[in-house]
C-alpha positions as CSV (number, residue, x, y, z in Angstrom):
1,X,-0.5,-0.2,-0.1
2,X,1.1,3.5,-0.8
3,X,2.2,5.8,2.1
4,X,0.6,9.1,2.5
5,X,3.5,10.9,1.7
6,X,4.7,9.3,-1.7
7,X,0.4,9.8,-2.2
8,X,0.5,13.7,-1.8
9,X,3.6,13.8,-3.8
10,X,2.3,12.2,-6.7
11,X,-0.9,14.2,-6.7
12,X,0.6,17.1,-6.5
13,X,3.3,16.1,-9.6
14,X,0.1,15.9,-11.4
15,X,0.1,19.4,-11.4
16,X,-3.7,20.6,-10.9
17,X,-3.8,20.9,-7.4
18,X,-1.8,22.6,-4.4
19,X,-0.7,20.4,-1.4
20,X,-2.8,22.2,1.1
21,X,-5.7,21.0,-0.8
22,X,-4.8,17.4,-0.8
23,X,-3.6,17.6,2.8
24,X,-7.4,18.7,3.7
25,X,-8.5,16.2,1.7
26,X,-6.7,13.4,3.4
27,X,-7.4,15.5,6.9
28,X,-11.1,15.0,5.6
29,X,-10.5,11.1,5.2
30,X,-8.9,10.3,8.5
31,X,-11.8,12.1,10.6
32,X,-14.6,10.7,8.7
33,X,-13.4,7.4,7.2
34,X,-14.9,8.0,3.6
35,X,-12.7,6.5,1.3
36,X,-9.8,8.7,-0.2
37,X,-11.4,8.4,-3.6
38,X,-14.9,9.7,-2.9
39,X,-13.4,12.4,-1.5
40,X,-11.2,14.1,-4.2
41,X,-14.3,13.4,-6.4
42,X,-16.7,15.0,-4.2
43,X,-14.4,18.1,-4.2
44,X,-13.5,18.5,-8.2
45,X,-10.1,17.2,-7.8
46,X,-9.8,13.6,-9.1
47,X,-11.8,12.4,-12.0
48,X,-10.8,9.2,-11.2
49,X,-12.3,7.7,-14.1
50,X,-10.0,9.9,-16.8
51,X,-6.6,9.8,-14.6
52,X,-6.6,7.1,-12.3
53,X,-4.6,4.3,-14.1
54,X,-1.6,7.0,-14.9
55,X,-2.1,8.0,-11.1
56,X,-1.8,4.0,-10.5
57,X,1.2,3.8,-13.0
58,X,3.3,6.1,-11.2
59,X,2.4,4.3,-7.6
60,X,4.1,1.5,-9.2
61,X,0.7,-0.4,-9.3
62,X,-0.5,-2.3,-11.8
63,X,-4.5,-2.9,-12.6
64,X,-5.6,-6.9,-13.5
65,X,-7.5,-9.5,-13.6
66,X,-8.5,-11.8,-11.3
67,X,-8.0,-15.4,-12.3
68,X,-11.4,-17.9,-10.7
69,X,-11.2,-18.7,-7.5
70,X,-13.4,-20.3,-4.7
71,X,-12.0,-18.5,-1.6
72,X,-12.2,-20.2,1.9
73,X,-14.9,-19.3,4.2
74,X,-12.2,-18.9,6.8
75,X,-10.7,-15.8,4.9
76,X,-14.1,-14.1,4.1
77,X,-14.7,-14.3,8.0
78,X,-11.4,-11.9,8.4
79,X,-13.4,-8.8,7.0
80,X,-16.9,-7.9,8.2
81,X,-19.3,-7.0,5.6
82,X,-19.3,-3.8,6.3
83,X,-16.0,-2.7,6.3
84,X,-15.2,-4.6,2.7
85,X,-18.3,-2.6,1.4
86,X,-17.2,0.6,2.6
87,X,-13.6,0.3,1.4
88,X,-14.1,-2.3,-1.3
89,X,-11.2,-4.4,-0.3
90,X,-11.7,-8.2,-0.1
91,X,-9.6,-10.8,1.3
92,X,-8.1,-13.2,-1.2
93,X,-5.5,-15.5,0.3
94,X,-3.9,-16.2,3.7
95,X,-0.2,-17.6,3.8
96,X,2.6,-18.3,6.6
97,X,4.0,-15.0,6.8
98,X,1.3,-12.8,4.2
99,X,-2.1,-12.0,4.0
100,X,-3.3,-11.1,0.9
101,X,-6.6,-8.6,-0.1
102,X,-7.9,-7.5,-3.5
103,X,-9.1,-4.3,-4.2
104,X,-10.1,-1.3,-6.7
105,X,-8.7,1.8,-4.5
106,X,-5.5,1.0,-3.4
107,X,-4.6,4.7,-2.1
108,X,-6.9,4.1,1.1
109,X,-4.7,5.0,3.6
110,X,-7.2,4.2,6.7
111,X,-8.1,0.7,5.2
112,X,-3.9,0.2,4.8
113,X,-3.6,1.0,8.5
114,X,-6.5,-1.4,9.5
115,X,-5.7,-4.3,7.6
116,X,-1.8,-3.7,9.3
117,X,-3.9,-4.2,12.4
118,X,-5.8,-7.2,11.1
119,X,-3.1,-9.0,10.2
120,X,-1.2,-8.5,13.6
121,X,-4.2,-10.0,15.0
122,X,-3.7,-13.0,12.7
123,X,-0.2,-13.2,13.9
124,X,1.2,-12.0,10.2
125,X,3.6,-9.9,9.6
126,X,3.4,-8.5,5.7
127,X,0.0,-7.4,3.5
128,X,0.1,-7.8,0.2
129,X,-2.4,-5.9,-1.9
130,X,-3.7,-6.9,-5.5
131,X,-5.2,-4.0,-7.1
132,X,-8.3,-5.4,-9.6
133,X,-11.1,-3.4,-11.9
134,X,-14.3,-2.2,-10.0
135,X,-16.2,-5.1,-11.6
136,X,-13.9,-7.4,-9.9
137,X,-15.1,-5.8,-6.5
138,X,-18.4,-5.9,-7.3
139,X,-18.6,-9.2,-8.3
140,X,-16.4,-10.5,-5.0
141,X,-18.4,-8.0,-3.0
142,X,-21.8,-9.4,-4.2
143,X,-21.2,-13.4,-3.8
144,X,-19.8,-13.6,-0.7
145,X,-21.3,-10.7,1.4
146,X,-24.5,-10.2,0.0
147,X,-25.9,-13.2,1.3
148,X,-28.2,-12.1,4.1
149,X,-31.0,-10.8,1.8
150,X,-31.5,-14.2,-0.4
151,X,-31.6,-15.9,3.1
152,X,-34.5,-13.7,4.3
153,X,-36.1,-14.2,1.1
154,X,-36.0,-18.0,1.5
155,X,-37.1,-17.9,5.0
156,X,-39.8,-15.4,4.4
157,X,-41.4,-17.5,1.0
158,X,-40.9,-20.1,3.7
159,X,-42.9,-19.1,6.3
160,X,-45.6,-17.3,4.4
161,X,-46.1,-20.7,3.0
162,X,-46.8,-22.5,6.3
163,X,-50.0,-23.2,8.1
164,X,-49.1,-22.6,11.1
165,X,-47.6,-18.8,10.6
166,X,-50.1,-16.6,10.1
167,X,-48.1,-12.8,8.5
168,X,-49.7,-9.9,9.1
169,X,-51.8,-10.0,5.7
170,X,-54.9,-10.2,5.1
171,X,-56.6,-12.8,2.8
172,X,-56.5,-11.2,-1.2
173,X,-59.1,-14.0,-2.2
174,X,-61.3,-12.2,-0.2
175,X,-60.3,-8.5,0.0
176,X,-60.4,-7.3,-3.6
177,X,-61.9,-4.1,-3.1
178,X,-58.5,-2.1,-2.1
179,X,-55.5,-3.9,-4.2
180,X,-53.6,-0.7,-4.1
181,X,-53.8,-1.0,-0.2
182,X,-52.6,-4.4,-0.4
183,X,-49.8,-3.9,-2.8
184,X,-48.7,-0.9,0.0
185,X,-48.1,-3.7,2.8
186,X,-44.9,-4.2,4.1
187,X,-44.5,-7.9,3.7
188,X,-45.9,-7.3,0.3
189,X,-43.2,-5.0,-0.4
190,X,-40.3,-7.0,1.2
191,X,-41.2,-10.3,-0.3
192,X,-41.3,-8.5,-4.3
193,X,-37.7,-6.8,-3.5
194,X,-36.6,-9.4,-1.9
195,X,-37.7,-11.6,-5.4
196,X,-35.9,-9.0,-7.4
197,X,-32.5,-9.3,-5.4
198,X,-32.4,-12.9,-5.6
199,X,-33.0,-12.8,-9.3
200,X,-29.9,-10.3,-9.8
201,X,-28.0,-12.3,-7.5
202,X,-29.0,-15.4,-9.7
203,X,-27.8,-13.9,-12.9
204,X,-31.4,-14.3,-14.1
205,X,-32.4,-12.4,-17.8
206,X,-36.1,-12.8,-17.1
207,X,-38.6,-13.2,-13.9
208,X,-41.7,-15.3,-14.6
209,X,-45.0,-15.0,-11.5
210,X,-47.7,-17.1,-12.8
211,X,-50.6,-18.0,-11.3
212,X,-51.8,-22.0,-11.8
213,X,-54.9,-23.5,-10.0
214,X,-53.3,-24.1,-7.3
215,X,-49.7,-22.7,-6.8
216,X,-48.2,-19.6,-7.2
217,X,-45.1,-20.3,-9.5
218,X,-42.5,-18.1,-9.5
219,X,-39.2,-18.9,-11.8
220,X,-36.3,-17.4,-12.9
221,X,-34.9,-17.5,-16.6
222,X,-30.7,-18.2,-16.2
223,X,-28.2,-18.6,-19.1
224,X,-31.7,-19.3,-20.9
225,X,-33.0,-22.0,-19.0
226,X,-36.0,-21.4,-16.6
227,X,-35.3,-22.7,-12.7
228,X,-38.2,-22.4,-10.1
229,X,-37.7,-20.8,-6.9
230,X,-39.1,-21.2,-3.8
231,X,-42.7,-19.7,-4.4
232,X,-45.2,-17.4,-2.3
233,X,-48.1,-18.7,-0.8
234,X,-51.0,-18.9,-3.4
235,X,-53.3,-16.2,-1.3
236,X,-50.7,-13.5,-1.6
237,X,-50.7,-13.8,-5.6
238,X,-53.0,-11.1,-6.4
239,X,-51.1,-8.5,-3.8
240,X,-47.7,-9.4,-5.2
241,X,-48.7,-8.8,-8.9
242,X,-50.9,-5.9,-7.7
243,X,-47.3,-4.4,-6.1
244,X,-45.4,-4.8,-9.9
245,X,-48.3,-3.4,-11.8
246,X,-48.0,-0.4,-9.2
247,X,-44.3,-0.1,-9.8
248,X,-44.6,-0.3,-13.3
249,X,-47.1,2.3,-13.3
250,X,-50.3,0.1,-15.1
251,X,-53.6,0.2,-14.1
252,X,-54.2,-2.2,-11.2
253,X,-57.9,-2.2,-11.9
254,X,-57.2,-3.4,-15.7
255,X,-57.2,-7.3,-16.0
256,X,-59.1,-7.7,-19.1
257,X,-56.4,-6.8,-21.1
258,X,-52.4,-7.2,-21.6
259,X,-50.5,-4.2,-20.6
260,X,-46.9,-3.6,-20.5
261,X,-45.0,-1.5,-18.2
262,X,-41.3,-0.1,-16.8
263,X,-39.3,-0.6,-13.5
264,X,-36.4,1.5,-12.9
265,X,-34.3,0.8,-9.3
266,X,-31.0,1.1,-7.9
267,X,-29.7,-1.9,-6.6
268,X,-26.7,-2.3,-5.0
269,X,-25.3,0.3,-6.7
270,X,-26.2,-0.9,-9.7
271,X,-29.0,1.1,-12.2
272,X,-31.1,-2.4,-13.3
273,X,-34.3,-1.7,-15.9
274,X,-37.2,-4.3,-15.4
275,X,-39.6,-4.5,-18.2
276,X,-43.0,-5.7,-17.5
277,X,-45.6,-7.5,-19.6
278,X,-49.0,-8.9,-18.1
279,X,-51.2,-11.4,-19.8
280,X,-54.8,-12.5,-18.7
281,X,-55.1,-16.2,-18.1
282,X,-57.6,-18.4,-16.4
283,X,-56.3,-18.4,-13.4
284,X,-55.0,-14.6,-13.4
285,X,-52.5,-12.5,-14.7
286,X,-49.4,-14.0,-15.8
287,X,-46.4,-11.0,-15.6
288,X,-43.1,-11.5,-16.9
289,X,-39.9,-9.2,-15.8
290,X,-37.3,-8.6,-18.2
291,X,-34.2,-7.8,-16.2
292,X,-31.8,-5.2,-18.5
293,X,-28.4,-4.8,-16.1
294,X,-26.6,-1.6,-17.6
295,X,-23.5,-2.7,-16.1
296,X,-23.5,-6.4,-17.8
297,X,-24.9,-5.3,-21.1
298,X,-22.8,-2.8,-22.6
299,X,-19.5,-5.2,-23.1
300,X,-16.7,-5.0,-25.4
301,X,-16.6,-7.2,-29.0
302,X,-13.6,-9.2,-27.4
303,X,-16.1,-10.4,-24.3
304,X,-18.8,-11.9,-27.1
305,X,-17.0,-14.8,-27.9
306,X,-15.5,-14.4,-31.1
307,X,-12.7,-16.5,-31.6
308,X,-9.6,-14.3,-33.1
309,X,-10.1,-14.5,-36.6
310,X,-13.7,-14.0,-36.5
311,X,-13.4,-10.7,-34.4
312,X,-10.8,-9.8,-37.4
313,X,-13.7,-10.4,-39.7
314,X,-16.3,-8.3,-37.9
315,X,-14.2,-5.7,-36.9
316,X,-12.8,-5.7,-40.6
317,X,-16.5,-5.0,-41.8
318,X,-16.9,-2.1,-38.7
319,X,-14.0,-0.4,-40.8
320,X,-16.6,0.3,-43.9
321,X,-17.8,3.5,-44.6
322,X,-20.7,3.0,-46.2
323,X,-23.3,-0.3,-46.5
324,X,-25.7,-2.7,-44.7
325,X,-24.6,-4.6,-42.1
326,X,-26.9,-7.5,-40.7
327,X,-27.1,-9.3,-37.7
328,X,-29.2,-12.6,-37.8
329,X,-30.5,-14.8,-35.2
330,X,-33.9,-15.9,-33.4
331,X,-35.1,-13.9,-30.3
332,X,-32.9,-14.2,-27.4
333,X,-29.8,-14.5,-29.8
334,X,-27.8,-11.8,-28.6
335,X,-28.7,-9.4,-31.6
336,X,-28.9,-6.5,-29.8
337,X,-25.9,-6.9,-27.0
338,X,-23.9,-7.5,-30.9
339,X,-25.4,-4.4,-32.2
340,X,-24.5,-2.0,-29.0
341,X,-21.0,-3.5,-28.4
342,X,-20.3,-2.3,-32.7
343,X,-21.6,1.1,-32.0
344,X,-19.6,1.7,-28.9
345,X,-16.4,0.5,-30.7
346,X,-17.6,3.0,-33.6
347,X,-18.7,5.8,-31.0
348,X,-15.7,8.5,-31.4
349,X,-16.3,11.7,-31.6
350,X,-15.8,12.4,-35.2
351,X,-18.9,10.0,-36.5
352,X,-22.9,10.9,-35.5
353,X,-24.4,7.8,-34.8
354,X,-28.6,7.5,-34.4
355,X,-30.7,4.7,-33.4
356,X,-34.1,3.8,-33.8
357,X,-35.6,1.1,-31.7
358,X,-38.6,-0.9,-30.2
359,X,-37.6,-0.3,-27.0
360,X,-34.3,1.8,-26.7
361,X,-33.2,-1.0,-24.3
362,X,-29.6,0.9,-23.0
363,X,-28.7,4.2,-23.2
364,X,-25.1,4.5,-24.7
365,X,-23.6,7.9,-23.7
366,X,-22.8,10.0,-27.0
367,X,-25.6,8.7,-29.2
368,X,-28.8,9.8,-30.4
369,X,-31.4,6.8,-30.0
370,X,-35.0,7.0,-31.0
371,X,-37.8,5.0,-29.3
372,X,-40.8,3.5,-32.1
373,X,-44.3,4.3,-31.8
374,X,-46.6,3.2,-33.9
375,X,-49.5,4.4,-32.6
376,X,-48.9,8.2,-33.4
377,X,-47.0,6.7,-36.8
378,X,-43.5,7.0,-35.6
379,X,-42.4,3.8,-37.3
380,X,-39.3,2.8,-38.1
381,X,-39.7,3.6,-41.8
382,X,-40.9,7.5,-40.6
383,X,-37.9,7.3,-38.2
384,X,-35.6,6.2,-41.3
385,X,-36.5,8.7,-43.7
386,X,-36.1,11.6,-40.9
387,X,-32.6,10.4,-39.9
388,X,-31.7,10.7,-43.1
389,X,-32.0,14.5,-42.9
390,X,-30.0,14.7,-39.7
391,X,-26.9,13.4,-41.7
392,X,-25.8,11.0,-39.7
393,X,-22.3,8.6,-40.6
394,X,-24.1,5.2,-38.7
395,X,-27.4,4.1,-38.5
396,X,-28.9,1.4,-37.0
397,X,-32.8,0.1,-37.7
398,X,-33.8,-2.2,-34.8
399,X,-35.3,-4.5,-37.2
400,X,-36.2,-4.5,-40.7
401,X,-40.0,-6.1,-40.6
402,X,-41.3,-5.2,-43.8
403,X,-40.7,-3.7,-47.6
404,X,-41.0,-0.2,-47.0
405,X,-38.1,-0.3,-43.9
406,X,-36.0,-2.4,-46.4
407,X,-35.8,-0.2,-48.9
408,X,-34.8,3.3,-47.0
409,X,-32.2,1.1,-45.3
410,X,-30.9,-0.3,-48.3
411,X,-30.9,3.1,-50.3
412,X,-29.4,4.7,-47.2
413,X,-26.7,2.3,-46.9
414,X,-25.8,2.8,-50.6
415,X,-25.5,6.9,-50.2
416,X,-22.8,6.8,-48.1
417,X,-24.2,5.8,-44.7
418,X,-23.4,2.7,-42.8
419,X,-26.1,1.0,-41.8
420,X,-26.7,-1.8,-38.7
421,X,-30.1,-4.0,-38.3
422,X,-31.7,-7.5,-37.8
423,X,-33.6,-10.0,-39.4
424,X,-35.4,-13.3,-38.3
425,X,-33.9,-15.7,-40.3
426,X,-31.9,-19.5,-39.2
427,X,-28.4,-18.6,-40.9
428,X,-26.2,-15.6,-42.3
429,X,-27.0,-16.1,-45.8
430,X,-30.3,-16.6,-46.0
431,X,-30.4,-13.0,-45.1
432,X,-30.1,-12.4,-48.3
433,X,-32.6,-14.4,-49.9
434,X,-35.3,-12.9,-47.1
435,X,-34.6,-9.5,-48.3
436,X,-35.4,-10.4,-52.0
437,X,-38.3,-12.0,-50.7
438,X,-39.6,-9.2,-49.2
439,X,-39.6,-7.8,-52.6
440,X,-36.1,-6.1,-52.6
441,X,-34.5,-5.9,-56.3
442,X,-31.5,-8.0,-56.0
443,X,-29.5,-5.5,-57.5
444,X,-30.1,-3.4,-54.7
445,X,-29.4,-6.3,-51.9
446,X,-26.2,-7.1,-53.9
447,X,-25.1,-3.2,-53.7
448,X,-25.9,-2.6,-50.3
449,X,-25.2,-5.3,-48.2
450,X,-21.4,-5.5,-47.2
451,X,-21.8,-8.5,-44.5
452,X,-24.0,-11.0,-42.6
453,X,-23.7,-12.4,-39.1
454,X,-26.1,-15.3,-37.8
455,X,-25.3,-16.1,-34.3
456,X,-26.5,-17.9,-31.2
457,X,-25.9,-18.3,-27.5
458,X,-24.4,-21.4,-25.9
459,X,-24.3,-21.5,-22.2
460,X,-20.6,-21.9,-21.2
461,X,-19.6,-24.1,-18.7
462,X,-18.9,-23.7,-15.0
463,X,-14.9,-22.6,-14.8
464,X,-15.0,-23.6,-11.1
465,X,-16.6,-27.2,-11.4
466,X,-16.0,-27.9,-15.1
467,X,-14.7,-31.6,-15.6
468,X,-12.3,-32.4,-18.1
469,X,-13.1,-36.4,-20.4
470,X,-11.5,-38.2,-22.3
471,X,-13.1,-38.1,-25.7
472,X,-14.6,-41.6,-26.8
473,X,-14.7,-42.8,-30.7
474,X,-18.5,-41.2,-31.6
475,X,-17.2,-38.1,-30.0
476,X,-14.1,-38.1,-31.9
477,X,-16.1,-38.3,-34.8
478,X,-18.5,-35.7,-34.4
479,X,-15.8,-33.3,-33.5
480,X,-13.4,-34.3,-35.8
481,X,-10.5,-34.6,-33.4
482,X,-7.7,-35.8,-35.5
483,X,-4.8,-38.3,-34.4
484,X,-2.7,-36.1,-32.0
485,X,-4.6,-33.5,-31.9
486,X,-4.8,-32.0,-28.3
487,X,-8.4,-30.5,-27.0
488,X,-9.7,-29.8,-24.0
489,X,-13.2,-31.4,-23.9
490,X,-15.2,-31.0,-20.5
491,X,-18.4,-31.7,-18.9
492,X,-20.5,-30.0,-16.6
493,X,-20.6,-30.7,-12.7
494,X,-22.3,-28.4,-10.8
495,X,-21.0,-26.1,-7.8
496,X,-22.5,-23.7,-5.7
497,X,-20.9,-21.0,-7.9
498,X,-23.1,-22.0,-11.2
499,X,-26.3,-22.7,-8.8
500,X,-25.6,-26.7,-9.3
501,X,-26.3,-26.2,-13.0
502,X,-22.9,-26.6,-14.5
503,X,-22.7,-23.6,-16.3
504,X,-21.8,-20.0,-15.9
505,X,-23.2,-17.5,-18.3
506,X,-23.2,-17.5,-21.9
507,X,-21.4,-16.6,-25.2
508,X,-22.3,-16.8,-29.1
509,X,-21.5,-18.9,-31.9
510,X,-21.3,-16.8,-35.1
511,X,-21.1,-17.2,-38.8
512,X,-19.9,-14.7,-41.0
513,X,-21.5,-14.0,-44.3
514,X,-19.2,-11.2,-46.1
515,X,-19.9,-10.1,-49.8
516,X,-17.5,-10.5,-52.6
517,X,-17.8,-10.5,-56.4
518,X,-18.8,-14.6,-56.9
519,X,-21.6,-13.5,-54.2
520,X,-23.2,-10.6,-55.3
521,X,-22.9,-12.5,-59.0
522,X,-24.9,-15.1,-57.4
523,X,-27.6,-12.8,-55.6
524,X,-28.0,-11.0,-58.8
525,X,-29.2,-14.5,-60.6
526,X,-32.1,-15.1,-57.2
527,X,-30.1,-18.4,-56.2
528,X,-31.2,-19.9,-53.4
529,X,-29.6,-19.7,-49.7
530,X,-27.8,-23.1,-49.8
531,X,-26.0,-22.1,-53.0
532,X,-24.8,-18.7,-51.5
533,X,-23.9,-20.7,-48.2
534,X,-21.7,-23.4,-50.5
535,X,-20.2,-19.9,-52.4
536,X,-19.5,-18.2,-49.1
537,X,-17.9,-21.3,-47.3
538,X,-15.3,-21.4,-50.1
539,X,-14.4,-18.0,-49.7
540,X,-14.1,-18.8,-46.0
541,X,-17.2,-18.5,-44.1
542,X,-16.9,-20.5,-41.0
543,X,-20.6,-22.5,-39.7
544,X,-22.1,-21.7,-36.4
545,X,-22.0,-25.4,-35.7
546,X,-18.5,-25.4,-37.4
547,X,-17.6,-22.4,-34.3
548,X,-19.3,-24.5,-31.2
549,X,-17.5,-27.5,-32.2
550,X,-14.1,-25.3,-31.8
551,X,-15.4,-23.7,-28.5
552,X,-16.6,-27.7,-27.5
553,X,-12.9,-28.6,-28.3
554,X,-11.5,-25.7,-26.3
555,X,-13.7,-26.5,-22.9
556,X,-15.9,-23.5,-23.0
557,X,-19.1,-25.3,-23.6
558,X,-20.4,-29.0,-25.0
559,X,-21.8,-30.7,-28.0
560,X,-25.3,-30.6,-26.9
561,X,-25.8,-27.3,-25.9
562,X,-24.0,-26.7,-29.8
563,X,-26.5,-28.9,-31.0
564,X,-29.7,-27.5,-29.4
565,X,-29.6,-24.4,-30.6
566,X,-28.0,-24.9,-34.2
567,X,-29.9,-28.1,-34.9
568,X,-26.9,-30.1,-36.2
569,X,-25.4,-33.1,-35.6
570,X,-28.0,-35.2,-33.9
């Protein structure tokens, strides 16, 4: 850990603040216990997002990613949760002569003194600090020091479900006239809040609240698969649903028609957007909440699962100054994430980027984003026409659904705009035939389209528990493993880290179709998608199935996952 003298000297050397201001900030920290970085930021002295890395470099500190590791409970218990959350430092390892901590704030002097005392208590002389990134610390704090609320949820739902224990809540089957009052009762508020918290902790993308005949079922979609949790009792079903409708500004009294709403919350310092949909059913209203976590959505292209050669291909496509670029795949295949990552790469001060979406899922600083509203005539086509009068460099059209939108997008691509959009097709070559099928002239398609990428999402094997296996002869044949070829084929096992599913997160498998002279000529001839595929493969396109197979060989996913999303290899 750097000393107070070192910190003062280096901050002063930056040349923006005098020694007196720096010393006052340090004195405030010693009095209040507030992290030093926050004090500097509050005083307008240190915008760490901009100069932090250079500052750390001067101290000889290098930020680095942490390897996957299960921290033993006896190490976690070295620091109380309050200290960890306040100072953003987590115990990492305990050696005979050294205590190791990880942090994203290595200049916290008070913390340094505190950790030295902790080391003395533990009978250890030295303290080592590993500096990592903010996201890494957030994950560790969430994982090891945020358990209380989850335990409360399970206990509360079990208590509420018990026939022998009465909650302070009327029977909503009998009392329906004042649902808003029911929705505001403390037990209901707490149950709903804790469901949200647990969904985030389990990495859920959706929450499903489903009234059944004799049960109120709650399920989370995690890595694309639905899992049931401990559900609230049937008797508070209507109060829970009313609470969610109230939070999303829906009409609580309207139960005959579907409704859409939105809930925006700050949970554990993370801005979370819940897109809410209700649907009437024979046993009550079904509610689905889609979770949009801005901290996880806006990621770089290198985190999506591209193999090096495909990443290079896609980056080359992004260098085009004009043309139409399409991303295809079914709903939930990660198209929006890929497009947002691409726009972030293109989002420079010299480019004007405009998007039209339904809806805008995440706000990207520096980009002009528009929501369509068909009820007032604000359609994809109308917004796209307006965009062309705004002199953009890059345009994103959320989806090409009809001939009118396709026509404007293609013509915009031919007039010097780089246009991104999505289509619902099974593979990349089919996007070409799809555009022609909806009425686009082949010459326009051949001229405007620069490239198409199809993608699917496969579950990633949990890095904490996956087991390496020796492929049998059948598996070697499917994976096309050559004699002497080194592979790392693994299978899921299950542990506490992945919720005993064996999988942790998802990545994409891709196929990238880049237009060349041969493909343009075939497009003009209106050939089938299969002929276009053969020509694309001759030009170097790797299919999604082949991309998935490579990732199976690397121990990233399983053959079953690849087969389930591609439909090949069965």
